[in-house]
ChimeraX commands (.cxc) that place a marker at each C-alpha (Angstrom):
marker #1 position 15.56,9.55,27.64 radius 0.5
marker #1 position 16.56,5.94,26.52 radius 0.5
marker #1 position 16.95,2.59,28.94 radius 0.5
marker #1 position 20.10,0.40,27.76 radius 0.5
marker #1 position 19.82,-3.00,28.75 radius 0.5
marker #1 position 22.60,-4.53,30.43 radius 0.5
marker #1 position 24.27,-7.26,28.37 radius 0.5
marker #1 position 23.17,-10.80,29.69 radius 0.5
marker #1 position 25.35,-12.60,31.50 radius 0.5
marker #1 position 26.64,-16.02,29.38 radius 0.5
marker #1 position 23.95,-18.67,31.24 radius 0.5
marker #1 position 21.01,-16.22,30.49 radius 0.5
marker #1 position 22.41,-15.99,26.64 radius 0.5
marker #1 position 22.76,-19.88,26.92 radius 0.5
marker #1 position 19.12,-20.18,28.67 radius 0.5
marker #1 position 17.72,-17.75,26.05 radius 0.5
marker #1 position 18.75,-19.33,23.62 radius 0.5
marker #1 position 17.88,-22.12,24.67 radius 0.5
marker #1 position 14.50,-21.80,25.40 radius 0.5
marker #1 position 11.63,-22.24,22.47 radius 0.5
marker #1 position 8.19,-20.29,21.20 radius 0.5
marker #1 position 5.99,-23.62,21.60 radius 0.5
marker #1 position 2.91,-24.23,22.34 radius 0.5
marker #1 position 1.72,-27.26,24.52 radius 0.5
marker #1 position 3.83,-29.62,27.26 radius 0.5
marker #1 position 4.48,-32.98,27.19 radius 0.5
marker #1 position 4.16,-35.49,24.36 radius 0.5
marker #1 position 2.42,-32.96,21.97 radius 0.5
marker #1 position 4.53,-29.88,22.59 radius 0.5
marker #1 position 4.72,-28.30,18.93 radius 0.5
marker #1 position 7.62,-26.06,18.73 radius 0.5
marker #1 position 6.37,-23.41,16.53 radius 0.5
marker #1 position 9.76,-22.12,15.42 radius 0.5
marker #1 position 10.57,-24.54,13.73 radius 0.5
marker #1 position 8.09,-25.26,12.09 radius 0.5
marker #1 position 7.58,-21.45,10.96 radius 0.5
marker #1 position 11.41,-22.20,10.12 radius 0.5
marker #1 position 10.64,-25.49,8.24 radius 0.5
marker #1 position 8.08,-23.96,6.86 radius 0.5
marker #1 position 9.42,-21.06,5.12 radius 0.5
marker #1 position 12.52,-23.26,3.49 radius 0.5
marker #1 position 10.27,-26.17,2.06 radius 0.5
marker #1 position 8.39,-22.81,0.17 radius 0.5
marker #1 position 11.34,-21.31,-1.29 radius 0.5
marker #1 position 13.69,-24.49,-2.32 radius 0.5
marker #1 position 10.39,-26.55,-3.17 radius 0.5
marker #1 position 9.44,-23.16,-4.69 radius 0.5
marker #1 position 13.24,-22.75,-6.14 radius 0.5
marker #1 position 12.89,-26.50,-7.15 radius 0.5
marker #1 position 9.81,-26.05,-9.37 radius 0.5
marker #1 position 11.00,-22.99,-11.50 radius 0.5
marker #1 position 13.13,-24.52,-14.16 radius 0.5
marker #1 position 10.45,-27.40,-15.13 radius 0.5
marker #1 position 9.34,-26.22,-18.36 radius 0.5
marker #1 position 13.17,-25.32,-19.60 radius 0.5
marker #1 position 14.83,-27.54,-21.79 radius 0.5
marker #1 position 17.70,-29.15,-20.56 radius 0.5
marker #1 position 19.88,-27.22,-22.70 radius 0.5
marker #1 position 18.86,-24.48,-20.96 radius 0.5
marker #1 position 19.89,-25.14,-17.18 radius 0.5
marker #1 position 22.11,-22.66,-15.29 radius 0.5
marker #1 position 22.26,-22.15,-11.90 radius 0.5
marker #1 position 19.58,-23.39,-9.45 radius 0.5
marker #1 position 18.87,-25.60,-12.39 radius 0.5
marker #1 position 22.06,-27.51,-13.21 radius 0.5
marker #1 position 22.16,-28.48,-9.27 radius 0.5
marker #1 position 18.52,-29.21,-9.77 radius 0.5
marker #1 position 19.32,-31.70,-12.99 radius 0.5
marker #1 position 22.66,-33.12,-10.86 radius 0.5
marker #1 position 21.00,-33.76,-7.40 radius 0.5
marker #1 position 17.97,-35.29,-9.70 radius 0.5
marker #1 position 20.58,-37.44,-11.40 radius 0.5
marker #1 position 22.64,-38.60,-8.65 radius 0.5
marker #1 position 19.47,-39.25,-6.64 radius 0.5
marker #1 position 17.91,-41.13,-9.26 radius 0.5
marker #1 position 20.99,-43.46,-9.35 radius 0.5
marker #1 position 21.15,-44.16,-5.96 radius 0.5
marker #1 position 18.06,-45.16,-6.31 radius 0.5
marker #1 position 17.83,-47.77,-9.30 radius 0.5
marker #1 position 21.15,-49.51,-7.45 radius 0.5
marker #1 position 19.47,-50.12,-4.26 radius 0.5
marker #1 position 15.40,-50.47,-5.70 radius 0.5
marker #1 position 14.80,-53.22,-8.00 radius 0.5
marker #1 position 11.01,-52.98,-8.08 radius 0.5
marker #1 position 9.02,-50.46,-10.74 radius 0.5
marker #1 position 7.82,-47.42,-8.63 radius 0.5
marker #1 position 6.75,-44.20,-9.99 radius 0.5
marker #1 position 6.91,-43.02,-5.84 radius 0.5
marker #1 position 10.85,-43.89,-5.01 radius 0.5
marker #1 position 12.97,-41.49,-6.53 radius 0.5
marker #1 position 10.40,-38.34,-6.07 radius 0.5
marker #1 position 10.44,-39.10,-2.48 radius 0.5
marker #1 position 13.87,-39.77,-2.50 radius 0.5
marker #1 position 14.83,-37.05,-4.18 radius 0.5
marker #1 position 12.39,-34.69,-1.39 radius 0.5
marker #1 position 13.99,-37.20,1.95 radius 0.5
marker #1 position 17.34,-35.77,0.25 radius 0.5
marker #1 position 17.03,-32.12,-0.40 radius 0.5
marker #1 position 15.16,-31.32,2.88 radius 0.5
marker #1 position 17.81,-33.37,4.87 radius 0.5
marker #1 position 20.75,-31.69,3.17 radius 0.5
marker #1 position 18.26,-28.07,3.43 radius 0.5
marker #1 position 18.44,-28.20,7.77 radius 0.5
marker #1 position 21.61,-29.40,8.30 radius 0.5
marker #1 position 22.35,-26.39,6.14 radius 0.5
marker #1 position 20.14,-23.97,8.57 radius 0.5
marker #1 position 22.61,-25.55,10.78 radius 0.5
marker #1 position 25.24,-23.56,9.88 radius 0.5
marker #1 position 23.44,-19.72,10.39 radius 0.5
marker #1 position 24.74,-18.39,13.34 radius 0.5
marker #1 position 21.80,-18.79,16.12 radius 0.5
marker #1 position 21.75,-14.34,16.63 radius 0.5
marker #1 position 22.16,-13.99,12.83 radius 0.5
marker #1 position 18.56,-13.38,11.87 radius 0.5
marker #1 position 17.55,-11.84,15.10 radius 0.5
marker #1 position 21.05,-9.54,14.87 radius 0.5
marker #1 position 19.82,-8.44,10.96 radius 0.5
marker #1 position 15.83,-7.51,11.86 radius 0.5
marker #1 position 17.89,-4.86,14.42 radius 0.5
marker #1 position 19.25,-3.39,11.29 radius 0.5
marker #1 position 18.17,0.77,10.27 radius 0.5
marker #1 position 17.24,-0.72,7.30 radius 0.5
marker #1 position 15.83,-4.14,8.08 radius 0.5
marker #1 position 14.19,-2.65,12.14 radius 0.5
marker #1 position 10.18,-3.15,11.98 radius 0.5
marker #1 position 10.15,-0.32,13.90 radius 0.5
marker #1 position 11.67,2.05,11.80 radius 0.5
marker #1 position 9.42,1.33,9.11 radius 0.5
marker #1 position 6.19,2.67,11.14 radius 0.5
marker #1 position 6.18,6.50,11.29 radius 0.5
marker #1 position 6.17,7.43,15.18 radius 0.5
marker #1 position 3.08,8.30,16.86 radius 0.5
marker #1 position 1.18,11.76,16.36 radius 0.5
marker #1 position 1.16,13.65,19.62 radius 0.5
marker #1 position -2.24,14.91,20.57 radius 0.5
marker link #1:1,2 radius 0.2
marker link #1:2,3 radius 0.2
marker link #1:3,4 radius 0.2
marker link #1:4,5 radius 0.2
marker link #1:5,6 radius 0.2
marker link #1:6,7 radius 0.2
marker link #1:7,8 radius 0.2
marker link #1:8,9 radius 0.2
marker link #1:9,10 radius 0.2
marker link #1:10,11 radius 0.2
marker link #1:11,12 radius 0.2
marker link #1:12,13 radius 0.2
marker link #1:13,14 radius 0.2
marker link #1:14,15 radius 0.2
marker link #1:15,16 radius 0.2
marker link #1:16,17 radius 0.2
marker link #1:17,18 radius 0.2
marker link #1:18,19 radius 0.2
marker link #1:19,20 radius 0.2
marker link #1:20,21 radius 0.2
marker link #1:21,22 radius 0.2
marker link #1:22,23 radius 0.2
marker link #1:23,24 radius 0.2
marker link #1:24,25 radius 0.2
marker link #1:25,26 radius 0.2
marker link #1:26,27 radius 0.2
marker link #1:27,28 radius 0.2
marker link #1:28,29 radius 0.2
marker link #1:29,30 radius 0.2
marker link #1:30,31 radius 0.2
marker link #1:31,32 radius 0.2
marker link #1:32,33 radius 0.2
marker link #1:33,34 radius 0.2
marker link #1:34,35 radius 0.2
marker link #1:35,36 radius 0.2
marker link #1:36,37 radius 0.2
marker link #1:37,38 radius 0.2
marker link #1:38,39 radius 0.2
marker link #1:39,40 radius 0.2
marker link #1:40,41 radius 0.2
marker link #1:41,42 radius 0.2
marker link #1:42,43 radius 0.2
marker link #1:43,44 radius 0.2
marker link #1:44,45 radius 0.2
marker link #1:45,46 radius 0.2
marker link #1:46,47 radius 0.2
marker link #1:47,48 radius 0.2
marker link #1:48,49 radius 0.2
marker link #1:49,50 radius 0.2
marker link #1:50,51 radius 0.2
marker link #1:51,52 radius 0.2
marker link #1:52,53 radius 0.2
marker link #1:53,54 radius 0.2
marker link #1:54,55 radius 0.2
marker link #1:55,56 radius 0.2
marker link #1:56,57 radius 0.2
marker link #1:57,58 radius 0.2
marker link #1:58,59 radius 0.2
marker link #1:59,60 radius 0.2
marker link #1:60,61 radius 0.2
marker link #1:61,62 radius 0.2
marker link #1:62,63 radius 0.2
marker link #1:63,64 radius 0.2
marker link #1:64,65 radius 0.2
marker link #1:65,66 radius 0.2
marker link #1:66,67 radius 0.2
marker link #1:67,68 radius 0.2
marker link #1:68,69 radius 0.2
marker link #1:69,70 radius 0.2
marker link #1:70,71 radius 0.2
marker link #1:71,72 radius 0.2
marker link #1:72,73 radius 0.2
marker link #1:73,74 radius 0.2
marker link #1:74,75 radius 0.2
marker link #1:75,76 radius 0.2
marker link #1:76,77 radius 0.2
marker link #1:77,78 radius 0.2
marker link #1:78,79 radius 0.2
marker link #1:79,80 radius 0.2
marker link #1:80,81 radius 0.2
marker link #1:81,82 radius 0.2
marker link #1:82,83 radius 0.2
marker link #1:83,84 radius 0.2
marker link #1:84,85 radius 0.2
marker link #1:85,86 radius 0.2
marker link #1:86,87 radius 0.2
marker link #1:87,88 radius 0.2
marker link #1:88,89 radius 0.2
marker link #1:89,90 radius 0.2
marker link #1:90,91 radius 0.2
marker link #1:91,92 radius 0.2
marker link #1:92,93 radius 0.2
marker link #1:93,94 radius 0.2
marker link #1:94,95 radius 0.2
marker link #1:95,96 radius 0.2
marker link #1:96,97 radius 0.2
marker link #1:97,98 radius 0.2
marker link #1:98,99 radius 0.2
marker link #1:99,100 radius 0.2
marker link #1:100,101 radius 0.2
marker link #1:101,102 radius 0.2
marker link #1:102,103 radius 0.2
marker link #1:103,104 radius 0.2
marker link #1:104,105 radius 0.2
marker link #1:105,106 radius 0.2
marker link #1:106,107 radius 0.2
marker link #1:107,108 radius 0.2
marker link #1:108,109 radius 0.2
marker link #1:109,110 radius 0.2
marker link #1:110,111 radius 0.2
marker link #1:111,112 radius 0.2
marker link #1:112,113 radius 0.2
marker link #1:113,114 radius 0.2
marker link #1:114,115 radius 0.2
marker link #1:115,116 radius 0.2
marker link #1:116,117 radius 0.2
marker link #1:117,118 radius 0.2
marker link #1:118,119 radius 0.2
marker link #1:119,120 radius 0.2
marker link #1:120,121 radius 0.2
marker link #1:121,122 radius 0.2
marker link #1:122,123 radius 0.2
marker link #1:123,124 radius 0.2
marker link #1:124,125 radius 0.2
marker link #1:125,126 radius 0.2
marker link #1:126,127 radius 0.2
marker link #1:127,128 radius 0.2
marker link #1:128,129 radius 0.2
marker link #1:129,130 radius 0.2
marker link #1:130,131 radius 0.2
marker link #1:131,132 radius 0.2
marker link #1:132,133 radius 0.2
marker link #1:133,134 radius 0.2
marker link #1:134,135 radius 0.2
view
């Protein structure tokens, strides 16, 4: 017997997507879903930034070329606005630029994309485990 769930009403759908996975209450509330997504994106993006580190400039293609363009753009902006000598300002500016860009790009992903993709047969978690053996 399969139990079919009724489609949620529009208000139930909105309330469901406005509810965050959180720990704590008040000022010290930690929104775990935001922290997890931010951490995963940070590992992916900054991991990709670390890959072309030893490549010669002539071998830059794809992501390495994009990274080189971003670094030169941010470096020129820092040199135009910050005239003191500091080894920390440009890497910090690059990190902030990339982080803000990635977090804004995440807003382009539809809300139901990740949960919807997990229900597909090829990605379903329930299909990866064998059914229990009756005893």
